[in-house]
DSSP file (Angstrom, degrees, kcal/mol; ACC not computed):
  #  RESIDUE AA STRUCTURE BP1 BP2  ACC     N-H-->O    O-->H-N    N-H-->O    O-->H-N    TCO  KAPPA ALPHA  PHI   PSI    X-CA   Y-CA   Z-CA
    1    1 A M     >        0   0    0      0, 0.0     4,-2.3     0, 0.0     5,-0.2   0.000 360.0 360.0 360.0 -41.2    0.0    0.0    0.0
    2    2 A Y  H  >  +     0   0    0      1,-0.2     4,-2.6     2,-0.2     5,-0.2   0.929 360.0  48.9 -57.7 -47.8    2.8    2.4    0.9
    3    3 A M  H  > S+     0   0    0      1,-0.2     4,-2.7     2,-0.2     5,-0.2   0.876 109.3  52.5 -64.5 -37.1    4.5    2.1   -2.5
    4    4 A A  H  > S+     0   0    0      2,-0.2     4,-2.3     1,-0.2    -1,-0.2   0.939 113.2  43.6 -63.4 -45.9    1.2    2.7   -4.4
    5    5 A F  H  X S+     0   0    0     -4,-2.3     4,-2.8     2,-0.2    -2,-0.2   0.876 113.1  52.7 -66.9 -36.3    0.6    5.9   -2.4
    6    6 A K  H  X S+     0   0    0     -4,-2.6     4,-2.7    -5,-0.2    -2,-0.2   0.938 111.3  45.1 -65.2 -45.7    4.2    7.0   -2.8
    7    7 A H  H  X S+     0   0    0     -4,-2.7     4,-2.2     2,-0.2    -2,-0.2   0.902 114.2  49.5 -65.0 -40.4    4.1    6.6   -6.6
    8    8 A L  H  X S+     0   0    0     -4,-2.3     4,-2.4    -5,-0.2    -2,-0.2   0.937 111.9  49.2 -61.6 -45.7    0.7    8.3   -6.7
    9    9 A H  H  X S+     0   0    0     -4,-2.8     4,-2.3     1,-0.2    -2,-0.2   0.921 111.6  47.7 -60.5 -46.2    2.1   11.2   -4.6
   10   10 A L  H  X S+     0   0    0     -4,-2.7     4,-2.1     2,-0.2    -1,-0.2   0.866 111.1  51.5 -66.2 -35.7    5.2   11.6   -6.7
   11   11 A T  H  X S+     0   0    0     -4,-2.2     4,-2.1     2,-0.2    -1,-0.2   0.918 111.1  47.7 -64.4 -43.1    3.2   11.6   -9.9
   12   12 A L  H  X S+     0   0    0     -4,-2.4     4,-2.6     2,-0.2    -2,-0.2   0.846 108.2  55.7 -67.9 -33.4    0.9   14.3   -8.5
   13   13 A V  H  X S+     0   0    0     -4,-2.3     4,-2.5     2,-0.2     5,-0.2   0.944 108.3  48.4 -60.2 -47.4    4.0   16.3   -7.4
   14   14 A A  H  X S+     0   0    0     -4,-2.1     4,-2.4     1,-0.2    -2,-0.2   0.908 112.6  48.0 -60.8 -42.4    5.2   16.2  -11.0
   15   15 A L  H  X S+     0   0    0     -4,-2.1     4,-2.8     2,-0.2     5,-0.2   0.895 110.2  52.4 -65.6 -39.7    1.8   17.3  -12.3
   16   16 A T  H  X S+     0   0    0     -4,-2.6     4,-2.5     2,-0.2    -2,-0.2   0.930 111.3  46.2 -61.3 -45.7    1.6   20.1   -9.7
   17   17 A V  H  X S+     0   0    0     -4,-2.5     4,-2.5     2,-0.2    -2,-0.2   0.919 112.9  50.3 -63.8 -43.3    5.0   21.4  -10.7
   18   18 A L  H  X S+     0   0    0     -4,-2.4     4,-2.3     2,-0.2    -2,-0.2   0.930 112.2  46.3 -60.5 -46.8    4.1   21.2  -14.4
   19   19 A I  H  X S+     0   0    0     -4,-2.8     4,-2.6     1,-0.2    -1,-0.2   0.897 111.2  52.9 -64.6 -39.7    0.9   23.0  -13.9
   20   20 A F  H  X S+     0   0    0     -4,-2.5     4,-2.5    -5,-0.2    -1,-0.2   0.929 109.7  48.7 -59.7 -44.7    2.6   25.7  -11.8
   21   21 A L  H  X S+     0   0    0     -4,-2.5     4,-2.4     2,-0.2    -2,-0.2   0.891 110.3  51.0 -64.0 -39.8    5.2   26.2  -14.6
   22   22 A V  H  X S+     0   0    0     -4,-2.3     4,-2.4     2,-0.2    -1,-0.2   0.940 112.4  46.4 -61.8 -46.7    2.4   26.5  -17.2
   23   23 A R  H  X S+     0   0    0     -4,-2.6     4,-1.9     1,-0.2    -2,-0.2   0.886 110.7  53.2 -63.6 -38.1    0.6   29.1  -15.1
   24   24 A A  H  X S+     0   0    0     -4,-2.5     4,-1.0     2,-0.2    -1,-0.2   0.905 109.7  47.7 -64.2 -41.1    3.9   30.9  -14.5
   25   25 A V  H >X S+     0   0    0     -4,-2.4     4,-2.8     1,-0.2     3,-0.6   0.908 108.3  55.6 -65.2 -41.4    4.6   31.1  -18.3
   26   26 A F  H 3X S+     0   0    0     -4,-2.4     4,-2.0     1,-0.3     7,-0.3   0.879  99.8  60.0 -58.7 -37.5    1.0   32.3  -18.8
   27   27 A V  H 3< S+     0   0    0     -4,-1.9    -1,-0.3     1,-0.2    -2,-0.2   0.876 114.0  37.9 -57.0 -35.9    1.7   35.2  -16.4
   28   28 A L  H << S+     0   0    0     -4,-1.0    -2,-0.2    -3,-0.6    -1,-0.2   0.919 132.5  19.4 -81.8 -46.8    4.4   36.3  -18.7
   29   29 A V  H  < S+     0   0    0     -4,-2.8    -3,-0.2     1,-0.2    -2,-0.2   0.714 137.3  16.1-104.4 -22.7    3.1   35.7  -22.2
   30   30 A W    >X  +     0   0    0     -4,-2.0     3,-2.3    -5,-0.4     4,-0.6  -0.506  59.5 179.4-152.2  74.1   -0.7   35.4  -21.8
   31   31 A P  G >4 S+     0   0    0      0, 0.0     3,-0.9     0, 0.0     4,-0.4   0.787  83.2  59.5 -53.2 -32.5   -2.0   36.8  -18.5
   32   32 A A  G >4 S+     0   0    0      1,-0.2     3,-1.1     2,-0.2     4,-0.2   0.777  92.8  69.3 -67.2 -24.2   -5.6   36.0  -19.4
   33   33 A G  G X4 S+     0   0    0     -3,-2.3     3,-1.4    -7,-0.3    -1,-0.2   0.802  87.5  64.2 -63.8 -29.3   -4.6   32.3  -19.7
   34   34 A V  G << S+     0   0    0     -3,-0.9    -1,-0.3    -4,-0.6    -2,-0.2   0.794 101.3  52.1 -63.4 -27.1   -4.1   32.1  -15.9
   35   35 A R  G <  S+     0   0    0     -3,-1.1    -1,-0.3    -4,-0.4    -2,-0.2   0.393  78.1 128.2 -92.4   3.5   -7.8   32.8  -15.4
   36   36 A K    <>  -     0   0    0     -3,-1.4     4,-2.1    -4,-0.2     3,-0.3  -0.388  61.1-134.0 -63.9 134.4   -9.0   30.1  -17.8
   37   37 A R  H  > S+     0   0    0      1,-0.2     4,-2.7     2,-0.2     5,-0.2   0.886 101.9  53.2 -58.1 -44.5  -11.5   27.8  -16.1
   38   38 A W  H  > S+     0   0    0      1,-0.2     4,-2.3     2,-0.2    -1,-0.2   0.868 109.7  49.1 -63.2 -35.5  -10.0   24.5  -17.2
   39   39 A L  H  > S+     0   0    0     -3,-0.3     4,-2.6     2,-0.2    -1,-0.2   0.905 111.7  48.1 -71.7 -40.9   -6.6   25.5  -15.9
   40   40 A K  H  X S+     0   0    0     -4,-2.1     4,-2.7     2,-0.2     5,-0.2   0.942 114.1  46.5 -62.0 -47.5   -8.0   26.6  -12.5
   41   41 A I  H  X S+     0   0    0     -4,-2.7     4,-2.6     1,-0.2     5,-0.2   0.924 114.1  47.7 -63.0 -44.6  -10.0   23.4  -12.2
   42   42 A T  H  X S+     0   0    0     -4,-2.3     4,-2.7    -5,-0.2     5,-0.3   0.929 112.7  48.5 -62.5 -45.3   -7.1   21.2  -13.2
   43   43 A A  H  X S+     0   0    0     -4,-2.6     4,-2.4     1,-0.2     5,-0.2   0.927 114.4  45.3 -62.1 -45.5   -4.7   22.9  -10.8
   44   44 A H  H  X S+     0   0    0     -4,-2.7     4,-2.5    -5,-0.2    -1,-0.2   0.899 113.7  49.7 -66.4 -39.6   -7.1   22.7   -7.9
   45   45 A A  H  X S+     0   0    0     -4,-2.6     4,-2.5    -5,-0.2     5,-0.2   0.940 113.7  44.5 -64.8 -47.1   -8.0   19.0   -8.6
   46   46 A V  H  X S+     0   0    0     -4,-2.7     4,-2.3    -5,-0.2    -2,-0.2   0.925 115.2  48.1 -64.4 -43.8   -4.4   17.9   -8.9
   47   47 A D  H  X S+     0   0    0     -4,-2.4     4,-2.2    -5,-0.3    -1,-0.2   0.892 111.4  50.8 -65.3 -38.3   -3.4   19.9   -5.8
   48   48 A G  H  X S+     0   0    0     -4,-2.5     4,-2.3    -5,-0.2    -2,-0.2   0.924 111.8  46.7 -63.5 -44.2   -6.3   18.5   -3.8
   49   49 A L  H  X S+     0   0    0     -4,-2.5     4,-2.5     2,-0.2    -2,-0.2   0.864 109.2  56.0 -65.3 -35.3   -5.4   14.9   -4.8
   50   50 A L  H  X S+     0   0    0     -4,-2.3     4,-1.9     2,-0.2    -2,-0.2   0.929 108.8  46.2 -60.9 -45.9   -1.8   15.7   -3.9
   51   51 A I  H  X S+     0   0    0     -4,-2.2     4,-2.3     1,-0.2    -2,-0.2   0.910 112.2  50.9 -65.0 -41.5   -2.8   16.7   -0.4
   52   52 A L  H  X S+     0   0    0     -4,-2.3     4,-2.4     1,-0.2    -2,-0.2   0.892 109.5  50.4 -62.9 -38.8   -5.0   13.6   -0.1
   53   53 A S  H  X S+     0   0    0     -4,-2.5     4,-2.2     2,-0.2    -1,-0.2   0.866 109.2  51.9 -68.1 -34.1   -2.2   11.3   -1.2
   54   54 A A  H  X S+     0   0    0     -4,-1.9     4,-2.3     2,-0.2    -2,-0.2   0.911 110.0  48.6 -66.0 -42.0    0.1   13.0    1.4
   55   55 A I  H  X S+     0   0    0     -4,-2.3     4,-2.4     2,-0.2    -2,-0.2   0.913 110.0  52.3 -63.0 -41.9   -2.5   12.3    4.1
   56   56 A A  H  X S+     0   0    0     -4,-2.4     4,-2.8     1,-0.2    -2,-0.2   0.902 108.7  50.5 -61.1 -41.0   -2.8    8.7    2.9
   57   57 A L  H  X S+     0   0    0     -4,-2.2     4,-2.5     2,-0.2    -1,-0.2   0.917 109.7  50.4 -62.6 -43.1    1.0    8.3    3.2
   58   58 A L  H  <>S+     0   0    0     -4,-2.3     5,-2.6     2,-0.2     4,-0.4   0.907 112.9  46.7 -61.4 -41.4    1.0    9.7    6.7
   59   59 A V  H ><5S+     0   0    0     -4,-2.4     3,-1.1     3,-0.2    -2,-0.2   0.940 113.0  47.7 -66.0 -47.6   -1.8    7.3    7.7
   60   60 A V  H 3<5S+     0   0    0     -4,-2.8    -2,-0.2     1,-0.3    -1,-0.2   0.877 116.8  43.5 -62.1 -38.1   -0.1    4.3    6.1
   61   61 A M  T 3<5S-     0   0    0     -4,-2.5    -1,-0.3    -5,-0.2    -2,-0.2   0.465 106.4-129.6 -86.3  -0.5    3.2    5.2    7.8
   62   62 A Q  T < 5 +     0   0    0     -3,-1.1     2,-0.5    -4,-0.4    -3,-0.2   0.920  52.7 158.9  51.3  48.8    1.4    6.0   11.1
   63   63 A M      < -     0   0    0     -5,-2.6    -1,-0.2    -6,-0.1    -2,-0.1  -0.888  37.6-149.6-109.5 128.8    3.3    9.3   11.2
   64   64 A N    >>  -     0   0    0     -2,-0.5     3,-1.9     1,-0.1     4,-0.6  -0.871   7.9-152.2 -95.1 115.4    2.1   12.3   13.2
   65   65 A P  T 34 S+     0   0    0      0, 0.0     7,-0.4     0, 0.0     3,-0.4   0.740  93.2  63.2 -63.7 -20.9    3.2   15.4   11.4
   66   66 A L  T 34 S+     0   0    0      1,-0.2     3,-0.1     5,-0.1    -2,-0.0   0.697 107.7  42.9 -74.2 -17.5    3.3   17.3   14.7
   67   67 A H  T <4 S+     0   0    0     -3,-1.9     2,-0.6     1,-0.1    -1,-0.2   0.432 103.3  70.3-106.3  -1.9    6.0   15.0   15.9
   68   68 A V    >X  -     0   0    0     -4,-0.6     4,-2.3    -3,-0.4     3,-0.6  -0.932  67.9-158.4-121.2 106.7    8.1   14.9   12.7
   69   69 A G  H 3> S+     0   0    0     -2,-0.6     4,-2.4     1,-0.3     5,-0.2   0.841  88.0  50.5 -56.5 -42.9    9.8   18.2   12.1
   70   70 A W  H 3> S+     0   0    0     49,-0.2     4,-1.7     2,-0.2    -1,-0.3   0.849 111.2  49.1 -69.0 -32.4   10.4   17.9    8.4
   71   71 A V  H <> S+     0   0    0     -3,-0.6     4,-2.0     2,-0.2    -1,-0.2   0.917 111.5  49.1 -70.9 -42.4    6.8   16.9    7.7
   72   72 A L  H  X S+     0   0    0     -4,-2.3     4,-2.5    -7,-0.4    -2,-0.2   0.895 108.9  53.8 -61.5 -39.9    5.6   19.8    9.7
   73   73 A A  H  X S+     0   0    0     -4,-2.4     4,-2.5    -5,-0.2    -1,-0.2   0.891 107.6  50.7 -61.9 -39.4    7.9   22.1    7.8
   74   74 A K  H  X S+     0   0    0     -4,-1.7     4,-2.2     2,-0.2    -1,-0.2   0.889 109.7  50.1 -65.7 -38.3    6.5   20.8    4.5
   75   75 A I  H  X S+     0   0    0     -4,-2.0     4,-1.9     2,-0.2    -2,-0.2   0.926 112.3  46.5 -65.9 -44.5    2.9   21.6    5.7
   76   76 A I  H  X S+     0   0    0     -4,-2.5     4,-1.9     1,-0.2    -2,-0.2   0.916 113.6  49.0 -63.2 -42.8    3.9   25.1    6.8
   77   77 A A  H  X S+     0   0    0     -4,-2.5     4,-2.9     1,-0.2    -1,-0.2   0.852 106.6  57.3 -66.0 -33.5    5.6   25.6    3.4
   78   78 A L  H  X S+     0   0    0     -4,-2.2     4,-2.5     2,-0.2    -1,-0.2   0.915 105.6  49.7 -62.1 -42.8    2.6   24.3    1.6
   79   79 A V  H  X S+     0   0    0     -4,-1.9     4,-2.2     2,-0.2    -1,-0.2   0.912 112.1  48.2 -62.0 -41.6    0.4   26.9    3.3
   80   80 A A  H  X S+     0   0    0     -4,-1.9     4,-2.9     2,-0.2     5,-0.2   0.918 109.9  52.5 -63.9 -42.9    3.0   29.6    2.2
   81   81 A Y  H  X S+     0   0    0     -4,-2.9     4,-2.6     1,-0.2    -2,-0.2   0.910 109.0  49.8 -59.0 -43.6    3.0   28.2   -1.4
   82   82 A I  H  X S+     0   0    0     -4,-2.5     4,-2.7     2,-0.2    -1,-0.2   0.932 112.2  48.1 -61.8 -45.0   -0.8   28.4   -1.5
   83   83 A G  H  X S+     0   0    0     -4,-2.2     4,-2.2     1,-0.2    -2,-0.2   0.930 113.3  46.3 -61.9 -46.0   -0.7   32.0   -0.3
   84   84 A F  H  X S+     0   0    0     -4,-2.9     4,-2.9     2,-0.2    -1,-0.2   0.884 113.1  50.5 -63.8 -38.5    2.0   33.0   -2.8
   85   85 A S  H  X S+     0   0    0     -4,-2.6     4,-3.0    -5,-0.2     5,-0.3   0.916 108.8  50.3 -67.1 -43.3    0.2   31.2   -5.6
   86   86 A V  H  X>S+     0   0    0     -4,-2.7     5,-1.7    -5,-0.2     4,-1.6   0.926 114.1  46.4 -59.7 -43.1   -3.1   33.0   -4.9
   87   87 A Y  I  <>S+     0   0    0     -4,-2.2     5,-2.7    -5,-0.2    -2,-0.2   0.952 116.3  43.9 -62.8 -48.9   -1.2   36.3   -4.8
   88   88 A A  I  <5S+     0   0    0     -4,-2.9    -2,-0.2     1,-0.2    -1,-0.2   0.893 125.6  29.7 -65.2 -41.5    0.7   35.6   -8.1
   89   89 A F  I  <5S+     0   0    0     -4,-3.0    -1,-0.2    -5,-0.2    -2,-0.2   0.516 134.6  16.9-102.1  -5.5   -2.2   34.1  -10.1
   90   90 A K  I  <5S+     0   0    0     -4,-1.6    -3,-0.2    -5,-0.3    -2,-0.1   0.685 125.1  26.6-132.4 -47.9   -5.2   35.9   -8.7
   91   91 A T  I   <S+     0   0    0     -5,-1.7    -4,-0.2    -4,-0.1    -3,-0.2   0.686  79.2 109.6-105.8 -18.3   -4.7   39.1   -6.6
   92   92 A A      < -     0   0    0     -5,-2.7     6,-0.1    -6,-0.3    -4,-0.0  -0.396  54.8-153.3 -62.8 129.9   -1.5   40.7   -7.7
   93   93 A P        +     0   0    0      0, 0.0     2,-0.3     0, 0.0    -1,-0.1   0.763  67.4  34.9 -81.3 -24.5   -2.4   43.9   -9.6
   94   94 A T  S  > S-     0   0    0      1,-0.1     4,-2.2     0, 0.0     5,-0.2  -0.840  81.7-109.5-129.4 164.2    0.6   44.3  -11.9
   95   95 A L  H  > S+     0   0    0     -2,-0.3     4,-2.5     1,-0.2     5,-0.2   0.917 115.8  52.5 -59.1 -46.4    3.0   42.1  -13.9
   96   96 A P  H  > S+     0   0    0      0, 0.0     4,-1.8     0, 0.0    -1,-0.2   0.898 111.5  46.7 -59.8 -38.1    6.0   42.9  -11.6
   97   97 A T  H  > S+     0   0    0      2,-0.2     4,-2.1     1,-0.2    -2,-0.2   0.858 110.3  53.1 -73.0 -32.6    4.0   41.9   -8.5
   98   98 A R  H  X S+     0   0    0     -4,-2.2     4,-2.6     2,-0.2    -1,-0.2   0.911 107.9  51.7 -63.8 -40.6    2.8   38.7  -10.2
   99   99 A L  H  X S+     0   0    0     -4,-2.5     4,-2.8     2,-0.2    -2,-0.2   0.895 107.1  52.4 -63.7 -39.4    6.3   37.8  -11.0
  100  100 A V  H  X S+     0   0    0     -4,-1.8     4,-2.5     1,-0.2    -1,-0.2   0.932 110.7  48.4 -60.3 -44.6    7.3   38.4   -7.4
  101  101 A G  H  X S+     0   0    0     -4,-2.1     4,-2.7     2,-0.2    -2,-0.2   0.903 111.2  49.9 -61.1 -42.2    4.5   36.0   -6.3
  102  102 A V  H  X S+     0   0    0     -4,-2.6     4,-3.0     2,-0.2     5,-0.2   0.923 111.5  48.3 -63.0 -44.8    5.6   33.4   -8.9
  103  103 A V  H  X S+     0   0    0     -4,-2.8     4,-2.6     2,-0.2     5,-0.2   0.926 113.6  46.9 -63.1 -43.9    9.2   33.6   -7.7
  104  104 A L  H  X S+     0   0    0     -4,-2.5     4,-2.2    -5,-0.2    -2,-0.2   0.918 114.3  46.9 -64.6 -42.6    8.2   33.2   -4.1
  105  105 A A  H  X S+     0   0    0     -4,-2.7     4,-2.3     2,-0.2    -2,-0.2   0.917 113.7  48.3 -64.8 -42.9    5.8   30.3   -4.9
  106  106 A G  H  X S+     0   0    0     -4,-3.0     4,-2.3     2,-0.2    -2,-0.2   0.899 111.1  50.2 -64.1 -40.9    8.5   28.6   -7.0
  107  107 A T  H  X S+     0   0    0     -4,-2.6     4,-2.3    -5,-0.2    -1,-0.2   0.898 110.4  50.4 -63.4 -40.3   11.1   29.0   -4.3
  108  108 A T  H  X S+     0   0    0     -4,-2.2     4,-2.5     2,-0.2    -2,-0.2   0.901 108.9  51.4 -65.7 -40.4    8.7   27.6   -1.8
  109  109 A L  H  X S+     0   0    0     -4,-2.3     4,-2.3     2,-0.2    -2,-0.2   0.916 109.9  49.8 -60.7 -42.7    8.0   24.6   -4.1
  110  110 A A  H  X S+     0   0    0     -4,-2.3     4,-2.5     2,-0.2    -2,-0.2   0.904 109.8  51.1 -62.9 -40.9   11.7   24.0   -4.3
  111  111 A Y  H  X S+     0   0    0     -4,-2.3     4,-2.7     2,-0.2     5,-0.2   0.929 108.9  50.9 -61.3 -45.2   12.1   24.2   -0.5
  112  112 A I  H  X S+     0   0    0     -4,-2.5     4,-2.2     1,-0.2    -2,-0.2   0.916 111.5  48.4 -58.9 -43.6    9.3   21.6   -0.1
  113  113 A A  H  X S+     0   0    0     -4,-2.3     4,-2.1     2,-0.2    -1,-0.2   0.914 111.8  48.6 -63.6 -43.3   11.0   19.3   -2.6
  114  114 A M  H  X S+     0   0    0     -4,-2.5     4,-2.7     1,-0.2     5,-0.3   0.892 111.2  49.9 -66.2 -38.6   14.4   19.6   -0.9
  115  115 A V  H  X S+     0   0    0     -4,-2.7     4,-2.3     1,-0.2     5,-0.5   0.910 110.5  51.3 -64.4 -40.7   12.9   19.0    2.6
  116  116 A A  H  < S+     0   0    0     -4,-2.2    -2,-0.2    -5,-0.2    -1,-0.2   0.898 114.9  41.9 -62.9 -40.7   11.2   15.9    1.2
  117  117 A V  H  < S+     0   0    0     -4,-2.1    -2,-0.2     1,-0.2    -1,-0.2   0.924 125.1  33.3 -73.6 -44.9   14.4   14.5   -0.3
  118  118 A R  H  < S-     0   0    0     -4,-2.7    -2,-0.2    -5,-0.2    -3,-0.2   0.652  93.4-139.8 -88.0 -16.1   16.7   15.4    2.6
  119  119 A R     <  +     0   0    0     -4,-2.3   -49,-0.2    -5,-0.3    -3,-0.2   0.872  69.3 100.9  55.0  41.2   14.1   14.8    5.4
  120  120 A T        -     0   0    0     -5,-0.5     3,-0.5    -6,-0.2    -2,-0.2  -0.959  66.2-145.1-149.2 135.2   15.3   17.8    7.3
  121  121 A P  S    S+     0   0    0      0, 0.0    -6,-0.1     0, 0.0    -5,-0.1   0.720  99.0  54.0 -74.4 -18.8   13.7   21.3    7.4
  122  122 A T  S >  S-     0   0    0     -7,-0.1     3,-1.7     2,-0.0     4,-0.0   0.640  92.1-140.9 -91.3 -13.8   17.0   23.1    7.7
  123  123 A L  T 3   -     0   0    0     -3,-0.5    -4,-0.0     1,-0.3    -8,-0.0   0.741  65.8 -65.8  59.7  24.3   18.6   21.5    4.6
  124  124 A G  T 3  S+     0   0    0      1,-0.1    -1,-0.3    -6,-0.0    -2,-0.0   0.655 109.5 120.1  76.3  15.3   21.9   21.4    6.5
  125  125 A L    <         0   0    0     -3,-1.7    -2,-0.1     1,-0.2    -1,-0.1   0.700 360.0 360.0 -84.9 -20.3   22.2   25.1    6.6
  126  126 A F              0   0    0     -4,-0.0    -1,-0.2     0, 0.0    -3,-0.1   0.384 360.0 360.0-121.8 360.0   22.2   25.4   10.4
């Protein structure tokens, strides 16, 4: 069961990153494309399934995220990623501010990936 959820989770991670990159490119070349209904629905569906697969992994591994620092760090970073994404793709009023949101969201995604691989929230920096 663990391997099935892990493969599903990693597939959804790849799709989330791909959709994020598509939306980021749209911010630059076709800002109206970010608001397309199909893209919003797809992004929300994939991200929702990603979160459900993460919960399934936690359940299968009997892991409490409040007691595992790197998992808690990923959850906190996920909330930040959502906030930055909402800002970049929905509320930012100008192109430069949207780009700041995209960079912050992308950096947060990279942090989440590095924490997942290294299983430490500090990434060996401290």
